[in-house]
C-alpha positions in Angstrom: 104.5 104.7 103.3 104.9 106.2 106.7 104.6 102.9 108.6 108.3 102.7 109.8 107.9 106.1 111.5 105.5 104.5 114.0 108.2 102.4 115.4 111.0 104.9 115.1 109.5 107.5 117.3 109.2 105.6 120.6 108.3 107.4 123.8 112.0 107.8 124.7 113.0 109.5 121.4 109.8 111.6 121.3 110.6 113.0 124.7 114.2 113.8 123.8 112.9 115.5 120.6 110.5 117.6 122.6 113.2 118.7 125.0 115.4 119.7 122.1 112.5 121.6 120.5 112.4 124.0 123.4 115.9 125.3 122.4 115.3 125.1 118.6 115.1 128.1 116.3 113.5 126.0 113.5 110.0 127.2 114.1 111.0 130.8 113.9 113.1 130.2 110.8 110.5 128.2 109.0 107.5 130.4 109.8 109.5 133.5 108.6 109.2 131.9 105.2 105.7 130.3 105.5 103.5 133.0 107.1 104.2 135.9 104.7 103.2 133.6 101.8 100.0 132.3 103.4 98.1 135.3 104.4 95.2 134.0 102.3 95.5 130.5 103.8 93.3 129.8 106.8 93.7 126.0 107.1 96.9 124.0 107.2 97.5 120.2 107.1 100.8 119.4 108.9 101.9 115.9 107.6 104.2 114.2 110.0 103.6 116.9 112.6 105.5 115.2 115.4 104.9 116.8 118.8 103.8 120.1 117.2 107.1 121.7 116.0 105.3 123.8 113.5 101.6 123.0 114.2 101.5 124.9 117.5 103.3 128.0 116.2 100.9 128.0 113.2 97.9 127.7 115.5 99.2 130.6 117.6 99.5 132.6 114.5 95.7 132.1 114.0 95.7 129.2 111.5 93.4 126.3 111.8 95.7 123.2 111.8 95.2 119.5 111.3 98.2 117.7 112.6 98.6 114.1 111.4 101.4 111.8 112.6 101.8 108.0 112.7 103.6 107.9 116.0 101.4 107.4 119.1 104.2 108.8 121.3 104.4 112.0 119.3 100.6 112.6 119.1 100.4 112.0 122.8 103.0 114.7 123.5 101.2 117.0 121.1 97.8 116.5 122.8 99.4 117.1 126.2 101.0 120.2 124.9 97.7 121.5 123.6 95.9 120.7 126.8 98.4 121.6 129.5 101.0 124.0 128.2 99.6 126.2 125.5 96.7 127.7 127.5 99.3 129.3 129.8 100.3 131.8 127.0 96.8 133.2 126.8 95.2 135.7 129.2 92.2 134.5 131.1 92.9 130.9 130.5 91.8 130.9 126.9 92.6 127.6 125.3 94.1 126.9 121.9 91.2 125.1 120.1 92.3 125.4 116.5 94.5 122.2 116.3 93.0 118.8 115.4 95.3 115.8 115.8 95.1 112.5 113.9 97.2 109.5 114.9 97.6 107.8 111.5 100.1 107.3 108.7 99.7 109.1 105.5 97.2 107.3 103.3 95.5 105.5 106.3 92.7 107.9 106.7 90.8 110.1 104.4 91.8 113.8 104.6 89.9 116.7 103.3 91.5 119.5 101.3 93.3 122.3 103.2 94.4 125.6 102.0 98.1 124.7 102.6 99.9 121.4 103.0 103.1 121.3 105.1 105.5 118.4 105.4 108.7 119.1 107.4 111.5 116.7 107.9 109.7 113.5 107.1 112.2 111.4 105.2 110.0 108.3 105.0 107.5 110.2 102.9 110.0 111.9 100.6 112.5 109.2 99.9 110.1 107.8 97.3 108.3 111.1 96.9 106.5 111.1 93.6 103.2 109.6 94.8 103.2 111.8 97.9 103.9 114.9 95.9 101.1 114.2 93.6 98.7 113.6 96.5 99.8 116.7 98.4 99.5 118.9 95.4 96.0 117.6 94.7 94.9 118.1 98.3 96.3 121.6 98.7 93.9 124.4 97.8 96.4 127.1 97.6 100.0 126.2 98.6 102.4 123.4 99.5 105.5 123.7 101.8 108.1 121.0 102.2 111.1 121.2 104.5 114.2 118.9 104.0 117.9 118.9 104.8 120.0 121.0 102.4 123.3 119.3 102.6 123.8 115.6 101.8 127.2 115.7 103.5 125.9 117.2 106.7 126.8 115.5 109.9 124.1 114.1 112.3 124.7 113.7 116.0 128.5 113.6 115.4 128.1 110.4 113.3 130.9 111.4 111.0 133.3 110.9 113.9 131.4 108.2 115.7 130.9 105.7 112.9 134.6 105.3 112.2 135.3 105.3 116.0 132.7 102.7 117.0 131.9 100.7 113.8 135.0 101.2 111.7 133.1 102.5 108.8 132.1 105.9 107.4 128.8 107.7 107.9 127.5 107.8 104.3 126.0 110.9 102.6 122.2 111.1 102.6 119.8 112.4 100.0 118.6 116.0 100.5 116.1 118.4 99.0 117.6 118.2 95.5 115.9 114.8 94.9 112.5 116.1 95.9 113.0 119.2 93.8 113.9 117.1 90.8 110.9 114.9 91.3 108.7 118.0 91.4 110.3 119.2 88.1 109.5 115.9 86.5 105.8 116.4 87.5 105.8 119.8 85.9 105.8 121.6 89.3 108.5 124.3 89.2 108.9 125.1 92.9 110.6 127.8 94.8 113.5 127.0 97.2 114.6 129.1 100.2 117.4 128.0 102.5 117.1 128.4 106.2 119.6 127.9 109.0 118.7 127.2 112.6 119.9 125.7 115.9 118.5 122.5 117.3 120.5 122.0 120.5 119.8 118.9 122.6 119.8 119.1 126.4 120.5 116.1 128.7 120.0 115.5 132.4 123.6 114.2 132.6 126.1 111.9 130.9 124.0 108.8 131.5 121.1 110.4 129.7 123.3 111.4 126.8 124.9 108.0 126.6 121.4 106.4 126.4 120.4 108.9 123.7 123.3 108.0 121.3 122.9 104.3 121.9 119.2 104.5 121.2 119.7 106.5 118.0 122.7 104.4 116.8 121.0 101.1 117.5 123.6 100.0 120.1 122.0 97.5 122.5 125.1 96.3 124.4 127.6 98.0 126.6 130.6 97.2 124.4 131.0 100.8 123.1 130.1 102.6 126.3 133.6 103.5 127.3 134.6 104.9 123.9 131.3 106.7 123.5 131.3 108.2 127.0 134.9 109.5 126.5 134.0 111.0 123.1 130.9 112.8 124.5 132.9 114.2 127.4 134.9 116.1 124.8 131.8 117.3 122.9 129.1 118.2 125.4 128.9 121.5 127.2 127.7 122.1 130.8 124.2 123.5 130.7 122.1 124.4 133.7 122.1 121.2 135.8 123.0 119.0 132.9 124.7 118.9 129.5 124.0 120.3 126.1 124.9 119.1 122.5 124.9 122.0 120.1 123.8 121.4 116.6 123.5 123.9 113.7 121.4 122.8 110.7 120.6 123.9 107.2 117.3 123.0 105.4 115.5 123.9 102.3 111.9 125.2 102.3 110.5 124.0 99.0 107.2 125.8 98.2 104.8 126.5 95.4 101.4 128.0 95.0 98.5 126.5 93.1 
């Protein structure tokens, strides 16, 4: 079910994501919803954890976290973060030991029950969500939290302008949280929904780095669009420290229910 995510998150994309995460307000926005509702939850399973977007903040908050992700690149970054970066926040070199990482797709390995199940921004799991929702609900001892985009017409990386400019076609709307909510309703799970807004700005070392980012994400392998793309980005990106910054504001739904 999650197999295609293995190839999607290559080392290049994973490192860009990690750089953007340092300027993201997503963890703060998401945990402001999750933590008050999980005071009785000691263990969390973070499905599609990436490089620790929510797993690390949850562990810092005292939760015992199992982070599972199919991407070797993402799990490598998470393990490095746990080993090298996180201890610096503690006095006397105390290490963060309450995160366990698993490099596997959902369903590849047997997972024991956790008090809370979390799945944030993993479209490959939720696009055909009924089976996953059943499994997550069965595995959760006390609560489930899902985070998905809250606007099917939302832009992504300026694609609404770039698709017509480069490919002569529109960027089509995407499914959002409403499909998952409807699937839950069909299963007899009447979940709560809370909308969060957050920034997820993306820094770049320079224009060449930014150009490579957009070409990688848009699947452009030749130089035929470089001139148009570079000119477009020159009008969008802001100077930031020694490089450039793309500012993105996002809206997501936190779907949650208690057992």
